[in-house]
N, C-alpha and C positions, 0 to 999 in steps of 0.2 A: 505604485498603487496596484499593479498586477499581482504582486506577491501577497498583499493584504487580502485580496479577493480570493486567491487560491488557498491561503491559510484559513480563511473563513469557511470555504467549502470543505476543505480537508478535515475540519473539526467535526463535520457531520457525515461525510462520506469517506470511505477508504480510498486511498490513492494507490494506483498500481503504476509502476514505472516499467516501460518496455525494456529498458537497458539493464534492469536489475538482474543480477545473476542468482539471487536467492530463489530457492525452490520453495513452493508453497508447502506448508507442513502437511505431512501425510498422517492420517490417523493411525495411532499405534494399535488400536483394537480393530480387528477385522469383523465385519458383520457376518453372522452365521447365515448361510443360505437357507431360505425357507424351504421346507420339504414340500414337494408337490402335493396338491390337495388330493385327499383320498377319495373325495367325491367324484363320481364320473360326471362328465358333462352331459347335460340333457340333449338328446337329439331333437333337431327341429322337426316338427310334423311335416308330412308330405304336403306339398302345395296342391290343393284340389281345384284351383282356378282353371288350369288348362283342361282338365278333365271335364269340368262343368261346361266350359266354353265349347268343347268339341261335341258334347252331347246336345247342346243348344243348336250348334251349327247343323246337326243332322236331324233335329226335331222337325215335326210337321210345320211348325210356325215359321222356321227360317230355311227350310230345305229348298224352297223355290228360289229364294234370293241367293243361296249358296250355289245352286245349279246355274243360275243366270251369271253369276260372277265367274264360275269355272268355265262356262261356255265362252264368255268374253275373253278370258285369258287364253284359251286354246285358239280362238280366232286370231287374236293379236299376235301370238307367238308363231302361228302358221303364216303370218304376213297377209291375212285376209281382211284385217281391220282397216278402217279409213286412216289417212295420214294423221299422226299425232294421237291416236286412240291409246288410252292407257288403263282403262277399266277402273279408275279411281272412284268414280261415282258409284259403280256397282259394289266395290269394296266397302265404301262407306255405308251403303244401304244394308249390306249383309252384316257388317260389324255392329251397326246400330241395333239390328234385330237380335244379334247374339248377346250384346251387352244387356238389353232389356230383359232377355230371358235368363241370363246368368246371374245378374245382380241379386234378385231376391233369394235365389238358391244359395249363393255364396254367403250372404249375410245371415241367412238362417243357420248355416253350419258354423259360423263364427261365434254364435251365442254361447 
C-alpha cells in the first residue's frame, strides 16, 4: 500500500533521491549579465529632524527645561544628587517640550 501512495504523489510531484548519482541538468545557455544601470542613484536628502530638535531645545520655549535637565545631570554626575536620582523626569519634560516645538516645523518641511 505504501508504494501505491508514493506512486500517486510522484505522479504530481517530482521525486528526488538522495542516493542518486545523477547530476541535475545544467542549462546550456548562459544568461548574459545585465549591464549596470546607467542611471545614478538618487541621494537621500539630509535629515533635518536633528537640526530642528536642537533649535527647539535652545528656543525660549524649551530653554528653561533644557537648563534644568543639564543642571540635574551635572549634579548627579558630581555625586551631589540624592540616592537613586537619575533625572529621567527632567529629561521627559524637556523632550516633551522639544517634540511639541519640532513636530509642526518638521511636518511643514515634509509637504
